[in-house]
Backbone as JSON Lines, residues from 0, in Angstrom:
{"i":0,"aa":"M","n":[131.93,-104.83,34.39],"ca":[130.97,-104.31,35.36],"c":[131.76,-103.78,36.56]}
{"i":1,"aa":"D","n":[131.41,-102.6,37.01],"ca":[132.09,-102.01,38.15],"c":[131.6,-102.63,39.46]}
{"i":2,"aa":"I","n":[132.31,-102.36,40.54],"ca":[132.01,-102.97,41.84],"c":[130.62,-102.61,42.33]}
{"i":3,"aa":"V","n":[130.24,-101.35,42.19],"ca":[128.92,-100.92,42.66],"c":[127.82,-101.65,41.91]}
{"i":4,"aa":"S","n":[127.94,-101.73,40.6],"ca":[126.94,-102.43,39.79],"c":[126.87,-103.9,40.17]}
{"i":5,"aa":"K","n":[128.04,-104.5,40.42],"ca":[128.08,-105.91,40.79],"c":[127.39,-106.12,42.15]}
{"i":6,"aa":"L","n":[127.67,-105.24,43.11],"ca":[127.02,-105.34,44.42],"c":[125.51,-105.22,44.3]}
{"i":7,"aa":"R","n":[125.07,-104.24,43.53],"ca":[123.62,-104.05,43.34],"c":[122.99,-105.27,42.67]}
{"i":8,"aa":"K","n":[123.67,-105.81,41.67],"ca":[123.15,-106.97,40.95],"c":[123.05,-108.17,41.88]}
{"i":9,"aa":"L","n":[124.1,-108.45,42.66],"ca":[124.09,-109.6,43.55],"c":[123.03,-109.45,44.65]}
{"i":10,"aa":"C","n":[122.88,-108.25,45.18],"ca":[121.84,-108.01,46.18],"c":[120.46,-108.19,45.57]}
{"i":11,"aa":"S","n":[120.28,-107.66,44.39],"ca":[118.98,-107.75,43.71],"c":[118.62,-109.21,43.43]}
{"i":12,"aa":"E","n":[119.6,-109.99,42.96],"ca":[119.35,-111.4,42.66],"c":[118.89,-112.18,43.9]}
{"i":13,"aa":"R","n":[119.37,-111.74,45.07],"ca":[119.04,-112.45,46.31],"c":[117.91,-111.78,47.09]}
{"i":14,"aa":"G","n":[117.48,-110.62,46.62],"ca":[116.46,-109.88,47.34],"c":[117.0,-109.26,48.63]}
{"i":15,"aa":"W","n":[118.29,-108.96,48.64],"ca":[118.94,-108.41,49.84],"c":[118.93,-106.89,49.82]}
{"i":16,"aa":"T","n":[118.8,-106.31,50.98],"ca":[118.99,-104.87,51.16],"c":[120.45,-104.63,51.54]}
{"i":17,"aa":"E","n":[120.83,-103.38,51.58],"ca":[122.18,-103.05,52.07],"c":[122.36,-103.53,53.5]}
{"i":18,"aa":"Y","n":[121.3,-103.4,54.28],"ca":[121.35,-103.83,55.67],"c":[121.63,-105.34,55.75]}
{"i":19,"aa":"R","n":[120.94,-106.1,54.92],"ca":[121.14,-107.56,54.94],"c":[122.56,-107.9,54.52]}
{"i":20,"aa":"L","n":[123.09,-107.23,53.5],"ca":[124.46,-107.47,53.07],"c":[125.44,-107.16,54.21]}
{"i":21,"aa":"A","n":[125.19,-106.07,54.89],"ca":[126.06,-105.69,56.02],"c":[126.04,-106.78,57.1]}
{"i":22,"aa":"K","n":[124.85,-107.26,57.43],"ca":[124.73,-108.31,58.46],"c":[125.39,-109.6,58.02]}
{"i":23,"aa":"E","n":[125.13,-110.02,56.8],"ca":[125.66,-111.3,56.3],"c":[127.18,-111.26,56.14]}
{"i":24,"aa":"S","n":[127.73,-110.11,55.8],"ca":[129.17,-109.99,55.57],"c":[129.94,-109.54,56.8]}
{"i":25,"aa":"H","n":[129.22,-109.17,57.87],"ca":[129.85,-108.66,59.09],"c":[130.68,-107.41,58.81]}
{"i":26,"aa":"I","n":[130.1,-106.56,57.98],"ca":[130.71,-105.27,57.63],"c":[129.74,-104.19,58.07]}
{"i":27,"aa":"A","n":[130.28,-103.1,58.58],"ca":[129.42,-102.0,59.02],"c":[128.52,-101.53,57.88]}
{"i":28,"aa":"Q","n":[127.27,-101.25,58.22],"ca":[126.34,-100.79,57.2],"c":[126.83,-99.49,56.55]}
{"i":29,"aa":"S","n":[127.49,-98.65,57.32],"ca":[128.02,-97.4,56.76],"c":[129.06,-97.68,55.68]}
{"i":30,"aa":"T","n":[129.84,-98.74,55.87],"ca":[130.85,-99.12,54.87],"c":[130.16,-99.58,53.58]}
{"i":31,"aa":"I","n":[129.15,-100.42,53.73],"ca":[128.4,-100.89,52.56],"c":[127.75,-99.71,51.86]}
{"i":32,"aa":"S","n":[127.15,-98.82,52.62],"ca":[126.51,-97.64,52.05],"c":[127.5,-96.76,51.29]}
{"i":33,"aa":"N","n":[128.68,-96.57,51.88],"ca":[129.71,-95.77,51.22],"c":[130.19,-96.42,49.92]}
{"i":34,"aa":"L","n":[130.26,-97.73,49.9],"ca":[130.64,-98.43,48.68],"c":[129.61,-98.2,47.59]}
{"i":35,"aa":"I","n":[128.36,-98.36,47.95],"ca":[127.28,-98.31,46.95],"c":[126.92,-96.89,46.54]}
{"i":36,"aa":"H","n":[126.84,-95.97,47.5],"ca":[126.36,-94.62,47.17],"c":[127.46,-93.61,46.88]}
{"i":37,"aa":"R","n":[128.62,-93.82,47.45],"ca":[129.72,-92.87,47.22],"c":[130.8,-93.43,46.32]}
{"i":38,"aa":"G","n":[130.69,-94.72,46.01],"ca":[131.68,-95.32,45.13],"c":[133.04,-95.5,45.77]}
{"i":39,"aa":"N","n":[133.08,-95.54,47.11],"ca":[134.35,-95.76,47.79],"c":[134.95,-97.09,47.34]}
{"i":40,"aa":"S","n":[136.26,-97.16,47.24],"ca":[136.93,-98.4,46.86],"c":[137.05,-99.32,48.06]}
{"i":41,"aa":"P","n":[136.6,-100.56,47.92],"ca":[136.7,-101.5,49.04],"c":[138.11,-102.06,49.17]}
{"i":42,"aa":"T","n":[138.45,-102.5,50.37],"ca":[139.71,-103.2,50.57],"c":[139.53,-104.64,50.11]}
{"i":43,"aa":"I","n":[140.63,-105.34,49.97],"ca":[140.56,-106.75,49.61],"c":[139.79,-107.53,50.67]}
{"i":44,"aa":"L","n":[140.05,-107.22,51.94],"ca":[139.35,-107.9,53.03],"c":[137.84,-107.68,52.93]}
{"i":45,"aa":"T","n":[137.43,-106.47,52.61],"ca":[136.01,-106.17,52.45],"c":[135.42,-106.99,51.31]}
{"i":46,"aa":"I","n":[136.12,-107.04,50.18],"ca":[135.65,-107.83,49.04],"c":[135.53,-109.3,49.44]}
{"i":47,"aa":"E","n":[136.52,-109.82,50.16],"ca":[136.48,-111.22,50.6],"c":[135.28,-111.49,51.5]}
{"i":48,"aa":"K","n":[135.01,-110.59,52.43],"ca":[133.85,-110.76,53.32],"c":[132.54,-110.72,52.55]}
{"i":49,"aa":"I","n":[132.45,-109.82,51.61],"ca":[131.25,-109.71,50.78],"c":[131.05,-110.99,49.97]}
{"i":50,"aa":"C","n":[132.13,-111.48,49.4],"ca":[132.05,-112.71,48.61],"c":[131.62,-113.89,49.47]}
{"i":51,"aa":"Q","n":[132.16,-113.98,50.67],"ca":[131.76,-115.05,51.59],"c":[130.27,-114.96,51.89]}
{"i":52,"aa":"A","n":[129.8,-113.74,52.11],"ca":[128.37,-113.55,52.4],"c":[127.51,-114.01,51.22]}
{"i":53,"aa":"F","n":[127.94,-113.71,50.02],"ca":[127.19,-114.1,48.83],"c":[127.4,-115.58,48.46]}
{"i":54,"aa":"G","n":[128.41,-116.2,49.08],"ca":[128.71,-117.59,48.76],"c":[129.39,-117.77,47.42]}
{"i":55,"aa":"I","n":[130.23,-116.78,47.06],"ca":[130.96,-116.84,45.8],"c":[132.44,-116.59,46.07]}
{"i":56,"aa":"T","n":[133.28,-116.9,45.1],"ca":[134.7,-116.61,45.22],"c":[134.97,-115.18,44.74]}
{"i":57,"aa":"V","n":[136.13,-114.67,45.09],"ca":[136.53,-113.33,44.61],"c":[136.61,-113.35,43.09]}
{"i":58,"aa":"S","n":[137.1,-114.44,42.54],"ca":[137.18,-114.58,41.08],"c":[135.8,-114.49,40.45]}
{"i":59,"aa":"E","n":[134.83,-115.16,41.05],"ca":[133.46,-115.09,40.53],"c":[132.9,-113.68,40.64]}
{"i":60,"aa":"F","n":[133.26,-112.97,41.71],"ca":[132.78,-111.61,41.89],"c":[133.23,-110.72,40.73]}
{"i":61,"aa":"F","n":[134.49,-110.88,40.31],"ca":[135.03,-110.02,39.27],"c":[134.81,-110.56,37.86]}
{"i":62,"aa":"D","n":[134.28,-111.76,37.75],"ca":[134.02,-112.35,36.44],"c":[132.83,-111.66,35.8]}
{"i":63,"aa":"D","n":[133.05,-111.08,34.66],"ca":[131.95,-110.4,33.98],"c":[131.39,-111.23,32.83]}
{"i":64,"aa":"G","n":[131.91,-112.45,32.71],"ca":[131.4,-113.35,31.68],"c":[131.93,-113.09,30.29]}
{"i":65,"aa":"S","n":[132.77,-112.08,30.13],"ca":[133.26,-111.75,28.8],"c":[134.64,-112.32,28.52]}
{"i":66,"aa":"D","n":[135.22,-112.99,29.5],"ca":[136.54,-113.57,29.31],"c":[136.43,-114.86,28.5]}
{"i":67,"aa":"I","n":[137.51,-115.57,28.42],"ca":[137.53,-116.81,27.65],"c":[136.55,-117.82,28.22]}
{"i":68,"aa":"L","n":[136.03,-118.64,27.36],"ca":[135.16,-119.72,27.78],"c":[136.03,-120.89,28.22]}
{"i":69,"aa":"I","n":[135.67,-121.51,29.3],"ca":[136.45,-122.63,29.81],"c":[135.72,-123.91,29.46]}
{"i":70,"aa":"N","n":[136.42,-124.79,28.74],"ca":[135.79,-126.06,28.35],"c":[135.86,-127.06,29.5]}
{"i":71,"aa":"D","n":[135.25,-128.22,29.29],"ca":[135.16,-129.23,30.35],"c":[136.54,-129.74,30.78]}
{"i":72,"aa":"N","n":[137.45,-129.92,29.84],"ca":[138.79,-130.39,30.2],"c":[139.53,-129.38,31.06]}
{"i":73,"aa":"T","n":[139.36,-128.1,30.74],"ca":[140.01,-127.06,31.54],"c":[139.43,-127.03,32.94]}
{"i":74,"aa":"K","n":[138.12,-127.16,33.05],"ca":[137.48,-127.2,34.37],"c":[137.99,-128.39,35.17]}
{"i":75,"aa":"R","n":[138.11,-129.53,34.5],"ca":[138.61,-130.74,35.17],"c":[140.03,-130.54,35.67]}
{"i":76,"aa":"L","n":[140.86,-129.93,34.84],"ca":[142.25,-129.67,35.22],"c":[142.33,-128.72,36.41]}
{"i":77,"aa":"V","n":[141.49,-127.7,36.43],"ca":[141.47,-126.75,37.55],"c":[141.03,-127.45,38.83]}
{"i":78,"aa":"K","n":[140.03,-128.31,38.75],"ca":[139.57,-129.05,39.93],"c":[140.67,-129.95,40.48]}
{"i":79,"aa":"I","n":[141.37,-130.62,39.57],"ca":[142.48,-131.48,40.01],"c":[143.57,-130.62,40.65]}
{"i":80,"aa":"Y","n":[143.92,-129.53,40.01],"ca":[144.96,-128.63,40.53],"c":[144.62,-128.14,41.93]}
{"i":81,"aa":"D","n":[143.37,-127.77,42.15],"ca":[142.94,-127.26,43.45],"c":[143.08,-128.29,44.56]}
{"i":82,"aa":"Q","n":[143.1,-129.57,44.22],"ca":[143.21,-130.62,45.23],"c":[144.65,-130.97,45.58]}
{"i":83,"aa":"L","n":[145.6,-130.43,44.82],"ca":[147.01,-130.74,45.05],"c":[147.58,-129.89,46.17]}
{"i":84,"aa":"N","n":[148.64,-130.4,46.82],"ca":[149.35,-129.57,47.8],"c":[150.31,-128.65,47.03]}
{"i":85,"aa":"D","n":[150.97,-127.73,47.73],"ca":[151.81,-126.74,47.07],"c":[152.96,-127.37,46.27]}
{"i":86,"aa":"T","n":[153.57,-128.41,46.8],"ca":[154.68,-129.08,46.1],"c":[154.18,-129.73,44.82]}
{"i":87,"aa":"Q","n":[153.02,-130.38,44.9],"ca":[152.44,-131.02,43.72],"c":[152.05,-129.98,42.67]}
{"i":88,"aa":"K","n":[151.51,-128.87,43.12],"ca":[151.15,-127.8,42.18],"c":[152.37,-127.3,41.44]}
{"i":89,"aa":"E","n":[153.45,-127.07,42.17],"ca":[154.69,-126.59,41.54],"c":[155.21,-127.61,40.54]}
{"i":90,"aa":"S","n":[155.17,-128.89,40.9],"ca":[155.62,-129.95,40.0],"c":[154.78,-129.97,38.72]}
{"i":91,"aa":"L","n":[153.47,-129.82,38.89],"ca":[152.59,-129.81,37.73],"c":[152.89,-128.63,36.82]}
{"i":92,"aa":"L","n":[153.12,-127.46,37.4],"ca":[153.44,-126.28,36.6],"c":[154.76,-126.45,35.85]}
{"i":93,"aa":"I","n":[155.75,-127.05,36.5],"ca":[157.03,-127.31,35.84],"c":[156.83,-128.28,34.68]}
{"i":94,"aa":"Y","n":[156.07,-129.35,34.96],"ca":[155.8,-130.35,33.93],"c":[155.09,-129.71,32.73]}
{"i":95,"aa":"A","n":[154.06,-128.91,33.0],"ca":[153.32,-128.25,31.92],"c":[154.24,-127.32,31.13]}
{"i":96,"aa":"G","n":[155.1,-126.59,31.85],"ca":[156.06,-125.72,31.16],"c":[157.0,-126.5,30.27]}
{"i":97,"aa":"N","n":[157.44,-127.67,30.75],"ca":[158.31,-128.53,29.94],"c":[157.59,-129.06,28.72]}
{"i":98,"aa":"L","n":[156.32,-129.4,28.87],"ca":[155.54,-129.85,27.71],"c":[155.46,-128.76,26.65]}
{"i":99,"aa":"L","n":[155.23,-127.55,27.09],"ca":[155.16,-126.42,26.14],"c":[156.5,-126.19,25.46]}
{"i":100,"aa":"A","n":[157.58,-126.27,26.24],"ca":[158.91,-126.06,25.68],"c":[159.23,-127.13,24.64]}
{"i":101,"aa":"R","n":[158.86,-128.38,24.94],"ca":[159.11,-129.48,24.02],"c":[158.26,-129.3,22.76]}
{"i":102,"aa":"K","n":[157.01,-128.88,22.94],"ca":[156.13,-128.66,21.79],"c":[156.72,-127.58,20.88]}
{"i":103,"aa":"G","n":[157.21,-126.51,21.51],"ca":[157.81,-125.42,20.74],"c":[159.05,-125.88,19.99]}
{"i":104,"aa":"G","n":[159.84,-126.75,20.64],"ca":[161.06,-127.26,20.02],"c":[160.76,-128.17,18.84]}
{"i":105,"aa":"E","n":[159.67,-128.91,18.89],"ca":[159.29,-129.83,17.83],"c":[158.8,-129.09,16.59]}
{"i":106,"aa":"N","n":[158.28,-127.88,16.82],"ca":[157.73,-127.12,15.68],"c":[158.78,-126.32,14.96]}
{"i":107,"aa":"H","n":[159.99,-126.25,15.5],"ca":[161.03,-125.41,14.87],"c":[161.94,-126.22,14.01]}
């Protein structure tokens, strides 16, 4: 789904007008109008403000539902990962990489 379609869908789901989106996101109405009617490409900052207004993450904004399905264990792992500090995250990634390397070595 393209950005314009996604914006229209999210506004429609909430019953929002372009004006309401502009107010909620603290973005000029002309900018919102240009995105929707002219197909102008938004900046990352604009996308972030729009997502905050809608109460969603940037990832959720771009998720079209056609990607891989995430099972409960994967969701649990992501929640745990999000609670870690940067050092812990790096340690976990190294550990996971080592597990994969060991698994690969066992299969050869």
